[in-house]
C-alpha positions in Angstrom: 8.7 6.3 10.3 8.0 9.1 8.2 10.0 11.4 10.6 13.2 9.4 9.9 12.7 9.7 6.0 12.3 13.3 6.5 15.3 14.1 8.4 15.4 17.0 11.2 13.0 19.8 11.1 14.0 23.3 11.2 16.8 23.7 9.0 15.5 20.3 7.0 11.9 21.3 6.9 12.2 21.8 3.2 13.3 18.7 2.6 11.7 15.7 0.4 10.7 12.5 1.9 12.4 10.7 -0.3 16.3 10.7 -1.7 16.2 11.0 -5.5 18.6 11.3 -8.6 16.8 14.8 -8.9 19.3 16.5 -6.6 22.0 15.1 -8.4 20.7 16.0 -11.9 19.6 19.8 -11.1 21.2 20.7 -7.1 18.9 24.1 -7.1 15.3 23.6 -8.0 13.1 27.2 -8.1 10.6 27.6 -5.3 7.4 27.8 -6.5 4.5 30.1 -5.2 1.7 28.6 -5.9 -0.1 32.1 -5.5 0.9 32.5 -9.2 0.0 30.5 -12.0 2.9 31.2 -13.8 5.1 29.8 -11.3 3.9 27.1 -10.5 3.4 25.8 -14.1 7.2 26.7 -13.9 7.9 24.5 -11.1 6.1 21.8 -12.3 8.0 21.8 -15.6 11.1 22.0 -13.8 10.6 19.0 -12.2 9.2 17.1 -14.9 12.3 17.7 -16.9 14.2 16.2 -13.8 12.5 13.3 -13.8 12.9 13.2 -17.7 16.4 13.5 -17.1 16.8 10.8 -14.5 15.1 8.2 -17.0 17.4 9.4 -19.3 20.4 8.8 -17.0 19.0 5.4 -16.2 18.7 4.5 -19.4 22.4 5.5 -20.5 23.6 3.3 -17.7 21.8 0.4 -18.8 23.7 0.6 -22.3 27.3 1.1 -20.4 26.7 -1.8 -18.5 26.5 -5.2 -20.5 24.1 -8.0 -20.5 25.1 -11.6 -20.7 24.9 -12.7 -24.5 22.7 -15.7 -25.6 25.5 -18.1 -25.7 27.1 -17.6 -22.0 23.6 -18.1 -20.8 23.4 -21.3 -22.9 27.2 -21.8 -21.3 25.9 -21.1 -17.9 23.1 -23.9 -18.1 25.4 -26.4 -19.6 27.7 -25.5 -17.2 25.5 -26.2 -14.1 23.9 -29.1 -15.2 27.6 -30.7 -16.1 28.2 -30.0 -12.6 25.6 -31.9 -11.2 25.9 -34.7 -13.4 29.9 -34.8 -12.2 28.6 -34.7 -8.4 26.3 -37.5 -8.8 28.7 -39.5 -11.0 31.3 -39.1 -7.8 29.0 -39.9 -4.8 27.3 -42.6 -6.6 30.3 -44.4 -7.9 29.7 -47.2 -10.4 26.1 -47.9 -10.0 25.3 -46.6 -13.3 21.3 -47.9 -13.0 20.8 -45.3 -10.1 23.1 -42.7 -11.6 20.8 -42.9 -14.9 17.3 -43.0 -12.9 18.6 -39.7 -11.2 20.0 -37.8 -14.1 17.0 -38.2 -16.5 14.9 -35.6 -14.5 18.2 -33.5 -14.2 19.1 -33.9 -18.1 15.3 -33.0 -18.9 15.8 -30.0 -16.5 18.8 -28.6 -18.1 17.1 -29.2 -21.6 14.3 -26.9 -20.2 16.8 -24.9 -18.9 18.5 -24.2 -22.2 15.3 -23.6 -24.0 14.0 -20.6 -21.2 17.7 -19.3 -21.9 17.2 -18.8 -25.5 14.0 -17.4 -25.2 13.9 -15.1 -22.3 15.4 -12.4 -24.0 12.9 -12.2 -26.3 10.0 -12.4 -23.7 7.8 -9.2 -23.0 8.7 -7.0 -20.1 6.4 -8.4 -17.3 7.7 -11.9 -17.7 11.2 -10.8 -17.3 13.0 -10.1 -14.0 14.6 -7.1 -12.8 18.1 -8.7 -13.1 21.1 -7.2 -14.8 22.9 -10.7 -15.9 24.9 -13.2 -13.9 24.2 -16.5 -12.5 21.6 -15.9 -9.9 19.9 -13.4 -12.2 19.6 -15.7 -15.7 18.2 -18.9 -16.3 17.5 -20.1 -12.8 16.1 -17.4 -10.9 14.8 -14.5 -13.0 17.0 -13.4 -15.7 17.5 -10.3 -18.0 15.5 -7.0 -17.8 16.5 -3.4 -18.8 16.0 -0.5 -16.6 14.0 1.2 -18.7 11.4 -1.1 -18.3 11.0 -0.4 -14.7 8.9 2.7 -13.7 10.5 5.6 -12.6 8.6 7.0 -9.7 7.4 10.7 -9.0 9.5 12.3 -6.4 7.8 14.2 -3.4 8.9 17.6 -4.9 7.2 16.7 -8.7 3.9 15.3 -7.0 3.6 18.6 -4.3 4.4 20.9 -7.8 1.6 18.9 -9.7 -0.8 19.5 -6.6 0.3 23.2 -6.1 -0.6 24.2 -9.8 -3.9 22.0 -9.3 -4.5 23.8 -5.9 -3.9 27.1 -8.3 -6.2 26.2 -11.0 -8.8 25.2 -8.5 -8.5 28.5 -6.7 -9.2 30.3 -9.8 -12.1 28.1 -10.7 -13.2 28.4 -7.1 -13.8 32.4 -7.6 -16.8 31.8 -9.8 -18.5 30.2 -7.3 -21.8 32.6 -6.1 -20.6 31.7 -2.1 -23.6 32.3 0.2 -22.5 30.2 3.3 -21.8 31.8 6.1 -19.6 29.8 8.9 -21.3 29.8 12.1 -24.4 30.6 10.9 -26.1 27.7 12.4 -24.6 27.4 16.2 -24.1 30.7 17.6 -20.9 31.6 20.1 -21.5 31.6 23.6 -21.8 35.4 25.1 -21.7 33.2 28.5 -19.7 30.5 29.2 -21.4 27.0 29.5 -24.4 28.4 27.7 -26.3 25.5 25.9 -26.4 25.0 22.2 -22.8 27.1 21.8 -19.6 26.9 21.5 -16.2 28.9 23.0 -12.6 28.7 23.2 -11.3 25.9 24.9 -8.0 25.9 27.1 -5.4 23.6 25.4 -3.7 23.2 28.7 -6.3 20.8 29.7 -5.3 18.2 27.0 -2.4 15.5 28.0 -0.2 15.1 25.3 3.4 13.5 25.4 6.0 15.3 26.8 9.7 16.2 25.4 10.7 12.7 26.8 8.0 10.8 26.1 9.9 8.1 24.3 11.8 7.4 27.2 9.5 7.8 30.5 5.9 7.4 28.3 4.9 10.5 30.4 2.4 13.4 29.3 2.1 16.8 30.0 -0.3 19.7 29.6 -0.2 21.2 26.1 1.4 24.1 24.8 -0.4 27.2 23.4 -2.6 26.5 20.2 -1.4 27.5 16.6 -5.1 28.6 15.7 -8.0 30.1 17.4 -11.9 29.2 16.3 -14.2 31.7 15.3 -17.2 29.6 14.1 -18.8 26.2 14.2 -21.8 24.3 12.1 -23.8 21.3 12.7 -25.3 20.4 9.1 -27.7 17.4 7.8 -26.8 15.8 4.4 -27.0 12.2 2.6 -23.8 12.2 1.4 -20.9 14.2 2.5 -19.9 17.3 1.1 -16.2 18.4 1.2 -14.1 21.5 0.7 -16.7 23.6 2.5 -14.5 26.6 2.6 -14.3 26.9 -1.3 -18.7 27.2 -0.8 -18.5 29.7 2.1 -17.8 33.8 2.6 -14.8 33.3 4.7 -13.8 36.4 6.9 -11.9 38.9 5.4 -8.2 38.6 6.5 -6.9 40.8 9.5 -3.7 42.8 9.5 -1.6 39.5 11.1 -2.9 37.2 9.0 -1.4 39.1 5.5 2.1 38.1 4.3 2.1 34.5 5.9 4.0 32.2 3.6 2.4 29.6 1.2 2.6 26.4 3.2 0.5 28.2 5.8 -3.3 28.6 5.5 -4.9 31.4 7.8 -8.4 29.5 7.6 -8.3 25.9 9.3 -11.4 23.8 9.0 -12.4 20.7 10.2 -15.1 18.8 8.5 -16.4 15.2 10.0 -18.8 13.6 8.4 -21.3 10.9 10.5 -23.6 8.6 8.9 -27.2 8.9 9.4 -27.0 4.7 10.5 -24.2 2.8 11.5 -22.6 0.8 8.7 -22.8 -3.1 9.6 -20.5 -5.1 11.5 -19.6 -7.5 8.9 -19.9 -6.9 4.8 -19.4 -3.8 3.0 -20.5 -0.3 4.0 -23.9 1.1 2.3 -23.5 3.1 -0.6 -23.2 7.1 -0.6 -26.9 8.6 -0.1 -29.8 8.1 2.6 -31.6 5.5 0.0 -34.9 6.0 2.4 -33.0 6.0 5.4 -32.5 9.4 7.8 -29.4 12.0 6.8 -26.2 11.8 8.3 -24.2 15.0 9.9 -21.4 17.0 9.2 -19.9 18.8 12.2 -17.7 21.6 10.9 -15.2 23.6 13.4 -13.5 26.8 11.8 -10.5 28.4 13.4 -8.4 30.9 12.0 -4.6 31.8 12.7 -3.6 33.5 16.0 -1.5 36.8 15.7 1.2 35.1 18.1 1.6 32.4 15.6 1.6 34.5 12.6 4.1 36.7 14.3 6.6 33.8 15.1 6.0 32.4 11.6 6.9 35.9 9.8 9.9 37.0 12.2 11.4 34.0 14.1 13.7 31.8 12.6 12.4 28.2 11.8 14.8 26.8 14.6 13.1 28.6 17.2 9.8 27.5 16.4 8.2 25.4 19.2 8.4 21.8 17.6 4.3 21.8 16.9 4.6 24.3 14.9 7.5 22.9 12.8 5.0 19.6 12.7 2.6 21.7 11.2 4.5 23.4 8.4 5.7 19.9 7.6 2.1 18.3 7.5 0.6 21.0 5.8 3.1 20.7 3.1 3.5 17.2 2.2 0.2 15.5 3.7 -1.3 15.5 0.5 1.1 13.6 -1.1 2.9 11.2 1.6 0.0 8.5 2.9 1.8 7.9 6.4 2.4 11.3 7.0 -1.4 12.2 6.0 -2.2 9.3 8.9 0.0 11.5 11.6 -3.1 13.4 12.2 -4.5 12.9 16.0 -7.9 14.0 17.0 -8.9 14.4 21.0 -12.1 14.3 22.4 -12.6 15.4 26.0 -16.1 15.1 27.7 -15.7 17.5 30.8 -19.0 15.7 32.3 -18.1 12.3 31.5 -18.1 11.1 35.4 -22.1 11.8 35.4 -23.8 8.2 35.6 -26.8 9.2 34.3 -25.6 10.0 30.7 -25.2 6.1 30.2 -22.2 6.5 27.9 -20.6 3.7 26.1 -17.7 2.2 28.0 -15.5 3.1 24.5 -16.2 6.6 25.2 -15.1 6.2 28.9 -12.1 4.2 27.5 -10.9 6.6 24.9 -12.0 10.0 26.3 -9.1 12.8 26.6 -7.1 10.1 24.5 -5.8 11.4 20.8 -6.6 8.8 18.0 -4.7 8.6 14.5 -6.8 9.3 11.8 -5.1 6.7 10.0 -6.4 3.3 8.2 -5.9 -0.2 9.9 -2.6 -2.1 8.5 -1.6 -5.6 9.0 1.9 -5.1 7.6 4.2 -2.1 7.3 2.5 2.1 7.8 -0.8 2.9 8.5 -2.1 4.9 5.5 -4.0 8.3 6.7 -7.8 8.8 5.6 -7.7 12.6 5.8 -9.0 14.2 3.0 -7.1 17.4 2.4 -8.9 20.4 0.5 -6.7 23.5 0.2 -5.4 26.7 -1.0 -2.9 28.9 0.1 -5.9 30.8 2.1 -7.7 27.7 3.7 -7.1 24.3 4.8 -9.5 21.6 5.2 -9.2 17.9 6.9 -12.4 15.8 5.7 -13.2 12.7 7.5 -15.8 10.3 6.5 -16.3 8.3 9.7 -18.6 5.9 8.5 -16.3 5.1 5.3 -13.0 5.3 6.8 -13.4 4.1 10.8 -13.7 0.8 12.0 -17.2 -0.5 12.4 -17.2 -1.4 16.5 -15.8 3.1 16.7 -18.9 3.5 14.5 -21.6 2.3 16.5 -20.3 3.6 19.6 -20.2 7.0 18.0 -23.9 6.5 16.7 -25.0 5.8 19.8 -23.2 8.8 21.5 -24.7 11.3 18.9 -28.2 11.2 20.5 -26.5 12.1 23.5 -24.3 15.0 22.2 -26.9 17.8 24.2 -25.9 16.2 27.5 -22.0 16.9 26.8 -19.8 19.6 27.3 -17.1 18.4 25.2 -13.4 19.5 24.0 -12.1 18.9 20.5 -8.6 19.4 19.8 -6.4 18.5 16.9 -2.9 17.8 16.6 0.3 16.3 14.1 1.8 13.4 16.5 5.4 13.8 17.4 7.0 10.9 16.9 11.0 11.5 17.4 12.7 13.5 20.0 13.1 16.8 17.7 8.9 16.4 17.5 8.3 16.3 21.0 6.8 18.1 23.4 3.9 17.9 21.6 1.3 21.0 21.1 -2.3 21.4 20.2 -2.7 22.6 16.9 -6.2 23.8 17.5 -9.3 23.2 19.6 -12.7 24.3 20.9 -15.5 23.8 23.2 -19.0 22.7 22.5 -21.4 23.2 25.4 -24.4 20.7 25.2 -25.1 20.9 21.3 -28.1 19.8 20.0 -27.6 17.8 17.0 -31.5 17.9 16.4 -31.0 21.5 15.3 -28.9 20.9 12.4 -29.5 22.7 9.4 -30.1 21.1 5.9 -26.7 21.4 3.9 -28.0 22.7 0.9 -29.7 25.4 3.1 -26.5 26.1 4.7 -24.8 26.1 1.2 -27.5 28.6 -0.2 -27.2 31.0 2.9 -30.6 30.4 4.2 -29.9 27.7 6.6 -29.8 29.7 9.9 -30.8 28.9 13.3 -32.9 31.1 15.3 
């Protein structure tokens, strides 16, 4: 579990997912601020130097530990072969014919082993095994490899430093883009609760999430207050998925409470969920991107901004006093780009308020999963489930993109595809959270949520028109 790898939150919130020798080589690394290109480049140079020192120390350790000499390998092979012959002679007694019959393949194996023992040190690295000498590591199993042949994997600190620099350079490049799109231009906010074709705030207490003792009693309770509040909602039509929409939109100006946030905490949160125009086949490969003469798909985009209470807690309160779901969000926002399993800890929950209306004819799968959180992770036969969230972020915003057609199961795709034409009949609450997987991470709390009131997807605007600033709903 990823929470076991990272340790405990609070004082451990900035610890890397894996233990590396960088902590031994350089106990204190400078804190990088991706808001400054020079700092990001300095942090990246620091971690790359630490990785180089790690590789050098591994090579020095290899030199200090002697390998078996060629003659030692031959002696091992000869000794093992002789031991087998002696054992057979002891158990067979004077039956020379039977002894000769059994020894022939054994002696042939011994000769082959001697040849392999002499030639193996000259074999290329992929042929050699990862061993460092010894009986089970020479002729009979793998044999002889130098640690310098083994790749040194980059630590999460190094990967995060690379991504921080990439985000900074991308943020600088997006400044040259002409942003005409306006978040919320396609779907209005409700002026009266329940207005058709609008969106409004949702109550996070309507979501039942894991309680503080969930690992013991499996009970769920109403969510704690959310961390972000909605400010816009859009429905778009597109042939191909368009991600990183905040970079192409004119985001609202920062409010007073949104200034001074740490680099890990974005003030704008965007959910960009892409639905295909036609469901993928139940069997076989999904269709290639593009309409190909078929209908366009949908992009459902929700926009949130950080609440004043959340920003005040981050700035003024010590991390030890933060609610568990805020600590989880800090860790997720910092590392989800580089940790695949952590990426899959994001959960979405949809709660249809009028699901009891039998006249809607909703699919059974929707009834089964109504108001139940679902992990945004791919299936895995063995090991942890990798996440499918496409993260696009700067210090100002954080978009998690989801391509339903490419990353969701075929059965789920078909159930959701049957639901889309009936979307205008539903009053639906949508919420997102990071899954709590240990006692320290519970109880769970909603990260962001909003309510959609009978939104008709047929009124969605074309994504190109929306990006050009002309796709507005009348």
